[in-house]
LUMDREN-811808 format. One record per residue: residue in three letters; x, z, y of N, C-alpha, C in turn. Coordinates in steps of 0.02 Angstrom, whole numbers, padded with zeros to 5 digits, always signed. Each point is the difference from the previous one (the first is absolute). Example, Ala and Ser with C-alpha at 12.3 -4.5 7.8 and 13.67 -1.06 7.14 Angstrom:
<recs>
ALA+00660+00390-00284-00045+00000+00059+00045+00000+00060 SER-00018-00036+00053+00042+00003+00059-00039+00037+00055 
</recs>
This chain:
<recs>
MET+01944-00601-05112+00018+00059+00032+00055+00014+00000 ASN+00037+00002+00069+00070+00029-00019+00016+00077-00013 ARG+00062-00001+00003+00029+00078-00028-00034+00040+00055 LYS+00019+00003+00065-00035+00051+00042-00059+00017+00009 SER-00042-00055-00029-00070+00017+00005-00023+00054-00054 PHE+00031-00065-00047-00007+00045-00079+00002+00078+00009 PHE+00071+00028+00042-00015+00078-00012-00041+00028+00068 THR-00002-00021+00043-00054-00002+00050-00065+00038-00042 ASN-00019-00049-00020-00062-00003-00050-00002+00050-00041 LEU+00052+00020-00039+00007+00050-00048-00007+00061+00038 GLY+00038+00012+00061+00002+00067+00032-00082+00004+00023 ALA-00029-00049+00032-00078+00017+00017-00027+00017-00049 LEU+00002-00017-00060-00043+00016-00055+00035+00090-00018 GLY+00037+00025+00026+00030+00062-00019+00050-00013-00047 ILE+00033-00047-00032+00043-00010-00061+00061+00010+00027 THR+00057+00044-00019+00056+00005+00023+00050-00020-00066 LEU+00036-00057+00009+00041-00001-00063+00059+00029+00014 VAL+00041+00031-00069+00054+00031+00009+00052-00044-00032 SER+00051+00004+00003+00051-00033-00041-00004+00038-00067 THR+00023-00065-00034+00028+00034-00067+00062+00033-00002 PRO+00055-00015+00039+00042+00065-00019-00017+00049+00033 ALA-00041+00025+00054-00027+00065+00016-00036+00028-00058 ILE-00047-00038-00025-00030+00023-00067+00046+00036-00048 ALA+00037-00057-00016+00050+00022-00059+00051+00061+00020 PHE+00015+00013+00064+00031+00038+00024-00029+00080-00012 ARG-00054-00010+00038-00050+00078-00002-00023+00018-00089 ALA+00003-00048-00041-00009-00013-00074+00059+00045-00026 SER+00049-00026-00004+00056+00017-00020+00035+00064+00019 LYS-00015+00004+00067+00002+00072+00026-00028+00056-00040 GLU-00065-00004-00002-00039+00034-00044+00021-00009-00069 PHE+00006-00035-00047+00030+00003-00048+00070+00033-00013 VAL+00018-00017+00037+00082+00045-00004-00007+00071+00007 ASN-00035+00019+00053-00005+00062+00016-00044+00049-00038 SER-00043-00047-00053-00026+00037-00062+00047+00025-00065 LEU+00077-00029-00001+00056+00009-00047-00007+00077+00021 THR+00036+00025-00070+00023+00068-00002+00064+00002-00007 PRO+00056+00042+00034+00060-00020-00002+00022+00032-00072 LYS+00058-00012-00015+00027+00008-00072+00079+00002-00005 ILE+00017+00052-00019+00084+00003-00023+00000-00008-00067 VAL+00047-00038-00011+00038-00005-00073+00056-00008-00023 ARG+00005+00068-00016+00086+00022-00020+00044-00057-00045 ARG+00041+00006-00022+00050-00028-00024+00001+00011-00089 ASP-00033+00036-00011-00018+00018-00080-00069-00025-00005 GLU-00054-00006+00057-00064-00005-00021-00044-00071+00005 GLY-00050-00009-00037-00018-00065-00017-00013+00000-00072 LYS-00036-00052-00014-00031-00002-00066+00052-00061-00043 THR+00044+00026-00050+00035-00043-00022-00029-00041-00059 ILE-00010-00079-00008-00011-00020-00046+00045-00042-00031 ASN-00009-00030-00068+00067-00054-00018-00056-00055-00013 VAL+00015-00042+00046-00042-00079+00004+00036-00054-00040 ILE-00003+00021-00054+00038-00057-00053+00081-00020+00002 GLY+00029+00080+00026+00066+00000+00009+00029+00010+00081 ASP-00057-00017+00029+00019+00006+00075-00033+00081+00008 MET+00047+00056+00005-00013+00068+00033-00004-00007+00051 GLN-00065+00012+00022-00037+00011+00081-00041+00060+00014 THR+00022+00036+00037-00010+00057+00034-00051-00030+00081 LEU-00082+00019-00028-00035-00025+00050+00010+00071+00052 LYS+00014-00029+00059+00009+00053+00064-00066+00007+00038 LEU-00011-00055+00009-00071+00001+00046-00039-00067-00025 THR-00072+00007-00020-00037-00040-00028-00069-00014+00047 GLY-00053-00052+00001-00034-00033+00032-00047+00072+00021 LYS-00016+00052-00048-00032+00061+00011+00035+00033+00061 ASP+00061+00010+00014+00028+00040+00059+00000-00059+00049 THR-00006-00058+00002+00006-00045+00057-00045-00038+00025 ASN-00072+00026-00036-00045-00032+00013+00001-00091-00025 GLY+00035-00002-00022+00010-00083-00065+00041-00053+00056 LEU+00052+00046+00047+00019-00047+00041+00080-00015-00039 PHE+00019+00053-00021+00060-00025-00048+00016+00046-00044 THR+00063-00005-00052+00002+00021-00051+00078+00013+00006 LEU+00035+00050-00023+00077+00017+00005+00020+00029-00072 ILE+00043-00042-00020+00029+00020-00056+00059+00000-00006 GLU+00054+00072-00047+00060-00002-00002+00007-00037-00077 GLU+00057-00030-00008+00025-00038-00063+00057+00028-00012 HIS+00012+00017-00065+00073+00018-00009+00010-00016-00083 ASN+00045-00045+00010-00009-00057-00066+00096-00010-00027 ASP+00004-00012-00051+00056-00004-00025+00018-00082+00002 PRO+00058-00001-00001+00017-00076+00013-00028-00036-00079 GLY-00024-00065+00024-00028-00049-00045-00090+00009+00008 VAL-00015+00056+00035-00076+00007-00008-00029-00055+00050 GLY-00049-00042-00004-00025-00033+00054-00079-00041-00021 ILE-00016-00032+00037-00071-00042+00008+00004-00078-00009 PRO-00025-00025-00038+00011-00077-00003-00040-00028+00077 PRO+00020-00058+00002-00054-00033+00064-00067-00014-00003 HIS-00017+00040+00043-00084-00008+00025-00001+00004+00064 ILE-00079-00011+00026-00013-00005+00055-00074+00051-00003 HIS+00002+00033+00065-00062+00045+00031-00053-00058+00040 GLU-00063+00005-00017-00044-00025+00045-00015+00056+00054 ASN-00002+00056-00027-00005+00055+00061+00030+00042+00041 GLU+00057+00017-00019+00065+00022+00039+00060-00013+00025 ASP+00011+00025+00039+00079-00008+00028+00048+00057-00029 GLU+00045-00008-00015+00060+00043-00018+00055+00012+00047 ILE+00019+00045+00011+00055+00012+00029+00049+00040-00053 PHE+00057-00004-00007+00039+00019-00049+00091+00040+00038 LYS-00003+00042-00003+00061+00037+00041+00050+00046-00053 VAL+00039-00030-00011+00049+00023-00037+00046+00062+00027 LEU+00019+00069-00046+00012+00045+00028+00074+00025-00018 GLU+00006-00018-00071+00040-00008-00049+00005-00041-00054 GLY+00072-00009-00005-00001-00066-00056-00005-00064+00024 GLU-00023-00051-00035+00007-00061+00012-00064-00026-00040 MET-00036-00058+00033-00065-00040-00023+00002-00058+00021 GLU+00000-00039-00064+00004-00088+00007-00058-00022+00021 LEU-00040-00013+00046-00066-00036+00037-00002-00055+00004 THR-00052-00043-00025-00003-00083+00010-00058+00016+00020 VAL-00030-00032+00050-00059-00010+00059+00010-00069+00022 GLY-00056-00039-00026-00010-00071+00019+00058-00065-00018 GLY+00029+00034-00053+00056-00048-00019+00059+00020+00022 VAL+00021+00051+00043+00063+00022+00032-00002+00075-00053 THR+00083-00002-00008+00019+00065-00032+00054+00025+00032 THR-00015+00058-00003+00048+00044+00054+00017+00070-00043 VAL+00054+00025+00014+00022+00079-00046-00013+00042+00067 LEU-00034+00060+00002-00024+00025+00063+00040+00074-00039 LYS+00051+00027+00056+00029+00051-00009-00047+00071+00040 ALA+00041+00059-00006-00018+00050+00036-00023-00003+00073 GLY-00051+00015+00032-00004-00031+00070-00055-00056+00014 ASP+00025-00044-00054-00041-00068+00012-00075+00014-00009 LEU-00039-00060+00028-00075-00007-00034-00005-00057+00010 ALA-00070-00026-00036-00029-00063+00004-00071-00001-00009 PHE-00027-00043+00037-00084-00026+00006-00019-00047-00040 GLY-00044+00013-00056-00022-00045-00039-00076+00001+00013 PRO-00013-00061+00023-00072-00023+00039-00062-00019-00065 ARG-00054+00037+00002-00045-00031-00050+00005-00088-00008 GLY-00015-00025-00065-00008-00040-00007+00077-00055-00028 VAL+00055+00046+00026+00075-00035-00011+00003+00031-00065 PRO+00032-00037-00048+00034+00000-00056+00055+00065+00005 HIS+00007+00041-00016+00062+00048-00008+00021+00048-00071 SER+00054+00020+00000+00020+00038-00057+00058+00032+00020 TRP+00018+00070-00059+00050+00042+00025+00027+00039-00054 ARG+00059-00015-00007+00035+00048-00040+00050+00060+00012 ILE+00029+00044-00023+00041+00038+00004+00052-00018-00019 VAL+00070-00003+00026+00057-00038-00023+00074+00049+00033 GLY+00050-00009-00036+00059+00047+00038-00006+00044-00071 ASP+00024+00043-00008+00018+00054-00027-00018+00072-00010 LYS-00039+00017+00068-00032+00053-00001-00080-00013+00025 LYS-00032+00068-00005-00076+00000+00007+00001-00004+00084 ALA-00060-00043-00004-00022-00009+00073-00056+00026+00030 LYS-00013+00013+00066-00065+00055+00018-00021-00057+00046 VAL-00052-00025-00003-00023-00041+00050-00072+00030+00028 ILE-00027-00001+00056-00070-00002+00042-00044-00053-00008 LEU-00051-00010-00039-00042-00056+00007-00058+00035+00044 SER-00006-00055+00052-00056+00013+00041-00058-00063-00006 VAL-00064+00020-00010-00044-00044-00034-00053-00005+00058 PHE-00018-00064+00038-00040+00014+00044-00073-00071-00029 PRO-00061+00033+00004-00026+00073-00024-00002+00000-00043 SER-00010+00076+00008-00012+00034-00078-00031-00017-00063 GLY+00006+00022-00052-00048-00029-00061+00037-00014-00048 ILE+00065-00037+00012+00037-00006-00069+00024+00068-00038 GLU-00013+00062+00031+00021+00043-00037-00045+00015-00059 ASP-00060-00022-00006-00057-00008-00048+00031-00031-00045 MET+00004-00065+00015+00042-00048-00050+00073+00037-00047 PHE+00044+00041+00039+00035+00034-00021+00007+00030-00042 GLU-00051+00072+00009-00038+00036-00047-00019-00020-00069 GLU-00052-00064+00019-00005-00038-00063+00042-00016-00053 LEU+00052-00017+00042+00062-00039-00038+00039+00031-00034 ALA-00003+00077+00020+00030+00069-00017-00037+00029-00058 GLN-00062-00027-00021-00038+00022-00057+00015-00021-00051 LEU+00050-00067+00000+00000-00021-00040+00046+00013-00075 PRO-00011-00010-00059+00045+00043-00061+00076-00027+00032 PRO+00058+00041-00024+00072-00010+00012+00006-00051-00049 GLY+00058-00039+00006+00028-00032-00028-00015-00079+00043 PRO+00023-00065-00039+00018-00045+00041-00077-00022+00019 PRO+00000-00019+00066-00075-00021+00025-00037-00045-00020 ASP-00075+00007-00013-00029-00060-00027-00013-00050+00064 PHE+00032-00030+00018+00028-00065+00045-00104-00022+00004 PRO-00035-00016-00035-00073-00009+00019-00040+00030+00023 LYS+00003+00074-00029-00031+00063+00027+00030+00022+00075 VAL+00058-00009+00000+00025+00012+00061-00018-00059+00054 ALA+00006-00061+00000-00022-00060+00030-00079+00026+00030 GLU-00036+00014-00058-00062+00009+00009-00046+00049+00045 ILE+00032+00068-00002+00017+00050+00049+00015-00010+00075 CYS+00052-00044+00009+00024-00016+00063-00045-00057+00019 GLY-00019-00054-00038-00044-00039+00036-00054+00034+00019 ARG-00044+00046-00011-00052+00026+00029+00012+00035+00060 TYR+00060+00014+00009+00022+00037+00072+00033-00062+00047 GLY-00003-00062-00019+00039-00049+00027+00056-00004-00001 VAL+00036+00006-00042+00083+00011-00013-00013-00053-00069 ASN+00039-00086+00002+00007-00031-00046+00077-00013+00007 PHE+00007-00011-00059+00085-00024-00030+00009-00066+00014 VAL+00055-00032+00005-00003-00063+00025+00070-00026-00051 
</recs>
């Protein structure tokens, strides 16, 4: 049966095929329309200490129906995260103030105010605040969910981190150290 007769036979049976993009567009439009607008002021959000990484959760999956998470980080020089890989999330780092050394996929660069970088899932990356002043960075994570891991890590006792415990928590969320 050729393509034309296949679709003719479907039409005769009363079957209409709708393209996947059309279905996805309608579904995404309904999904997005179900979001509630939210204003988050400069001093608002939930601030947590994630093993020395000072984060303010500005928008979470609860606000975005799981689409993304937006975190403001405000850290001293020397604060950083060792090399790791995300199985589930892509990240965008946007530096607002200060300097951040970022390594993604084996390439290291220093990001300054106004610079941004994309860290796709599955690609090893790490970061560290450099220079002589605090850095403010906006971390956007797609899709959301990582904020749950950060909240769990923030519950660990103060002091030097128990790396096996940190790795176990992160591993449950698809984040693995390399």
